[in-house]
C-alpha positions as CSV (number, residue, x, y, z in Angstrom):
1,M,-48.4,-4.5,42.5
2,N,-49.6,-3.5,39.0
3,N,-50.3,-6.2,36.4
4,Q,-47.0,-6.7,34.5
5,N,-48.3,-9.0,31.8
6,N,-49.0,-6.2,29.3
7,P,-46.8,-3.2,30.2
8,E,-47.9,0.0,28.6
9,F,-45.5,2.8,29.0
10,N,-43.4,5.4,27.3
11,V,-39.9,6.7,28.2
12,T,-38.4,10.2,28.4
13,T,-37.5,11.6,25.0
14,G,-36.7,15.0,23.5
15,P,-33.6,17.1,23.2
16,L,-31.8,18.6,26.2
17,P,-32.2,22.3,26.7
18,S,-30.4,24.6,24.2
19,S,-29.1,21.5,22.5
20,R,-29.5,19.6,19.2
21,K,-28.3,16.2,18.1
22,I,-25.8,16.1,15.2
23,H,-24.0,13.3,13.5
24,V,-20.5,12.9,12.0
25,T,-20.3,10.4,9.2
26,G,-17.2,8.2,8.8
27,S,-15.7,6.4,5.8
28,R,-19.0,4.6,5.1
29,P,-22.6,5.9,5.4
30,D,-23.6,3.5,8.2
31,I,-20.9,5.0,10.5
32,R,-22.8,8.0,11.9
33,V,-21.4,9.2,15.2
34,P,-23.8,11.2,17.5
35,M,-22.7,14.4,19.1
36,R,-24.5,17.2,21.0
37,E,-24.3,20.8,19.9
38,I,-25.0,23.3,22.6
39,D,-26.0,26.9,22.0
40,L,-24.2,29.4,24.3
41,H,-25.9,32.5,25.8
42,P,-26.1,35.3,23.2
43,S,-24.0,37.5,25.5
44,A,-21.1,35.1,25.1
45,D,-20.9,35.9,21.4
46,E,-19.5,32.5,20.7
47,P,-20.4,29.7,18.3
48,P,-22.1,26.5,19.7
49,I,-19.9,23.9,21.3
50,T,-19.9,20.2,20.4
51,V,-19.8,17.6,23.2
52,Y,-19.7,13.9,23.6
53,D,-23.2,12.5,23.6
54,T,-24.4,9.3,25.3
55,S,-28.1,9.8,25.1
56,G,-28.8,7.6,22.1
57,P,-31.8,8.3,19.8
58,Y,-34.0,9.4,22.7
59,T,-32.8,13.0,22.4
60,D,-33.1,13.0,18.6
61,P,-36.4,14.6,17.5
62,A,-35.9,13.1,14.0
63,V,-36.2,9.6,15.5
64,T,-39.4,7.9,16.8
65,T,-38.6,5.3,19.4
66,N,-40.9,2.3,20.0
67,I,-40.1,0.6,23.3
68,Y,-41.9,-2.6,22.1
69,E,-39.8,-2.9,19.0
70,G,-36.4,-1.9,20.5
71,L,-33.8,0.4,19.1
72,P,-32.4,0.1,15.5
73,R,-29.8,-2.6,15.4
74,L,-26.9,-0.3,14.6
75,R,-24.1,-2.9,14.5
76,E,-25.9,-5.9,13.0
77,A,-24.7,-5.3,9.5
78,W,-21.1,-5.0,10.8
79,V,-21.4,-8.3,12.7
80,E,-22.9,-10.1,9.7
81,E,-20.4,-8.9,7.1
82,R,-17.5,-10.3,9.1
83,G,-19.0,-13.8,8.4
84,D,-17.7,-15.4,11.6
85,T,-21.0,-15.7,13.6
86,E,-24.1,-17.8,13.2
87,R,-27.6,-17.8,14.5
88,Y,-28.7,-20.6,16.8
89,Q,-31.8,-21.6,18.8
90,G,-31.4,-20.3,22.3
91,R,-33.0,-22.1,25.2
92,H,-36.4,-21.3,26.5
93,V,-36.8,-19.1,29.5
94,K,-37.2,-21.1,32.7
95,P,-39.4,-20.1,35.7
96,E,-36.2,-19.8,37.8
97,D,-34.9,-17.1,35.4
98,N,-37.6,-14.8,36.7
99,S,-37.4,-16.0,40.3
100,F,-40.6,-18.1,39.8
101,A,-42.8,-15.1,39.3
102,E,-46.2,-16.0,38.0
103,G,-49.6,-14.7,37.3
104,D,-49.9,-10.9,37.4
105,R,-46.5,-10.7,39.0
106,L,-44.8,-12.1,35.9
107,V,-43.4,-9.5,33.5
108,S,-44.2,-10.4,29.9
109,E,-41.3,-11.3,27.6
110,F,-40.0,-8.6,25.3
111,P,-42.2,-8.9,22.2
112,N,-39.6,-8.5,19.4
113,L,-37.1,-11.1,20.2
114,H,-34.3,-12.0,17.7
115,Q,-32.5,-15.3,17.4
116,P,-29.2,-15.1,19.3
117,R,-25.8,-15.3,17.7
118,R,-22.6,-17.2,18.6
119,S,-19.2,-17.5,17.0
120,K,-18.7,-20.2,14.3
121,S,-16.5,-23.1,15.2
122,G,-12.9,-22.0,15.7
123,E,-13.7,-18.2,15.4
124,A,-12.9,-15.5,17.9
125,V,-15.4,-12.7,17.5
126,T,-14.2,-10.1,20.1
127,Q,-12.8,-6.7,19.2
128,L,-9.6,-7.8,21.0
129,A,-9.2,-10.8,18.6
130,Y,-9.8,-8.5,15.5
131,A,-7.3,-5.9,16.9
132,R,-4.6,-8.5,17.4
133,R,-5.1,-9.7,13.8
134,G,-4.5,-6.2,12.6
135,I,-8.2,-5.6,11.6
136,I,-9.7,-2.1,12.0
137,T,-13.4,-2.7,12.5
138,P,-16.2,-0.2,12.0
139,E,-16.6,-0.1,15.8
140,M,-13.0,1.2,16.0
141,E,-13.5,3.9,13.4
142,Y,-16.7,5.0,15.1
143,I,-14.8,5.3,18.4
144,A,-12.0,7.3,16.9
145,I,-14.5,9.9,15.6
146,R,-16.2,10.0,19.0
147,E,-13.0,10.4,21.0
148,N,-11.8,13.3,18.9
149,I,-14.6,15.6,19.9
150,A,-13.1,19.0,21.1
151,R,-9.7,17.3,21.3
152,E,-7.8,20.3,20.0
153,E,-9.3,22.6,22.6
154,A,-8.6,20.1,25.3
155,A,-5.0,19.6,24.2
156,E,-4.4,23.4,24.5
157,A,-5.8,23.4,28.0
158,V,-3.6,20.6,29.3
159,S,-0.4,21.3,27.4
160,G,2.6,21.0,29.6
161,G,0.8,19.0,32.3
162,E,1.9,15.7,33.9
163,S,1.0,12.7,31.8
164,F,1.5,10.1,34.6
165,G,2.6,7.6,32.0
166,A,-0.3,8.1,29.7
167,S,0.2,8.3,25.9
168,V,-2.6,10.5,24.7
169,P,-2.2,11.5,21.0
170,A,-3.1,14.9,19.6
171,F,-5.5,13.1,17.3
172,V,-7.1,9.6,17.7
173,T,-7.0,7.5,14.6
174,P,-8.7,4.1,14.0
175,E,-5.3,2.6,14.0
176,F,-4.5,4.1,17.4
177,V,-7.7,2.6,18.8
178,R,-6.8,-0.8,17.3
179,D,-3.3,-0.7,18.7
180,E,-4.4,0.2,22.2
181,I,-6.9,-2.7,22.2
182,A,-4.3,-5.1,20.8
183,R,-1.9,-4.1,23.6
184,G,-4.5,-4.8,26.2
185,R,-4.7,-1.2,27.4
186,A,-8.3,-0.6,26.3
187,I,-11.6,-2.5,25.7
188,I,-14.7,-2.0,23.6
189,P,-17.8,-3.5,25.2
190,A,-19.5,-4.7,22.1
191,N,-21.3,-8.0,22.6
192,I,-22.5,-9.6,19.3
193,N,-25.9,-10.0,20.9
194,H,-26.2,-6.3,21.7
195,P,-26.1,-4.7,18.2
196,E,-28.1,-1.7,19.4
197,A,-25.1,-0.4,21.3
198,E,-23.2,2.7,20.1
199,P,-19.5,1.7,20.3
200,M,-17.4,3.3,23.0
201,I,-14.0,2.5,24.5
202,I,-12.6,2.3,28.0
203,G,-8.9,2.8,28.5
204,R,-6.2,5.1,30.1
205,N,-5.5,6.9,26.8
206,F,-9.1,7.7,26.1
207,L,-11.8,10.0,27.6
208,V,-13.0,9.2,31.1
209,K,-16.2,7.1,31.1
210,I,-19.1,7.1,33.6
211,N,-20.9,4.0,34.7
212,A,-24.5,4.1,36.1
213,N,-26.1,1.4,38.2
214,I,-29.8,0.6,38.0
215,G,-31.9,-2.3,39.1
216,N,-35.2,-3.5,40.5
217,S,-35.7,-4.7,44.1
218,A,-37.8,-7.2,46.0
219,I,-40.2,-4.4,46.7
220,T,-40.9,-3.1,43.2
221,S,-40.4,-4.7,39.8
222,S,-41.6,-2.6,36.9
223,V,-40.5,-2.7,33.3
224,A,-41.5,1.0,32.8
225,E,-39.4,2.1,35.8
226,E,-36.3,0.2,34.8
227,V,-36.2,1.1,31.2
228,D,-36.8,4.8,32.0
229,K,-34.0,4.6,34.6
230,M,-31.7,3.5,31.8
231,V,-32.9,6.3,29.6
232,W,-32.3,8.9,32.3
233,S,-28.9,7.4,33.1
234,I,-27.6,7.9,29.5
235,R,-29.5,11.2,29.1
236,W,-27.3,12.6,31.9
237,G,-24.1,11.2,30.6
238,G,-23.8,7.6,31.6
239,D,-21.5,5.7,29.1
240,T,-22.4,2.3,30.5
241,V,-25.3,1.1,32.6
242,M,-25.1,-1.9,35.0
243,D,-28.2,-3.7,36.0
244,L,-27.9,-4.8,39.6
245,S,-31.5,-6.1,40.0
246,T,-32.3,-8.2,43.1
247,G,-36.1,-8.6,42.7
248,R,-38.2,-10.8,40.5
249,N,-38.5,-10.9,36.7
250,I,-34.7,-10.2,36.3
251,H,-34.4,-12.1,33.0
252,N,-37.5,-10.5,31.3
253,I,-36.9,-7.0,32.6
254,R,-33.2,-7.1,31.5
255,E,-34.2,-8.1,28.0
256,W,-36.5,-5.0,27.8
257,I,-33.6,-2.9,29.0
258,I,-31.0,-4.3,26.6
259,R,-33.2,-4.1,23.5
260,N,-33.8,-0.4,24.2
261,S,-30.2,0.5,25.4
262,P,-27.8,2.3,23.1
């Protein structure tokens, strides 16, 4: 097995073929929703089409990613301005967290750790709690913009079809996002300790989402492989990535993945 103490690696970057990353700005300059614009073949004589994009900054040539620093902490300012969380001293990593791996089998800790957050006493810091208090968060506005990609074209294609009880609007507003969450019909996976995440929503009245599973095994346990698996998962359209590792170094490898996962 290769020495894991000082991993040296890069991940897959660069735009997808015939595509470019674009952003749509919301009501504030720090709400910049990524989308992918695809050029059609000249024979089509059609303008580019815009599609939902899950690939994060890895397909944006204007962004230089550094795996050792992690991704920009997109949501950190949003979490801080709500004023209902606090930093605290997390516990030290124990040998059992990494299945007692040691020596050249032990993966080094992620080098750019941040102090974890928790809710202040008596506070509920979930998107569900905000939604039920009538608060529209930046995450909800971000999602509304994201969910509206090509919605007009899609509505024309499915008009007159069977809804099967769904209540999909012609246009998704931040208030609609808030209401669906408050009703318990949708969720936003947005942990306060994963501020790198680009907000997305899962629910019956929203776009279908795809989950990808990755994970190391008892046979191989490489930071480079696992982080690049995550990058390829989102590059090909994975909205969420689940780490199902069964090998050693689970804690340390997972931290590398999370800090570099949008």
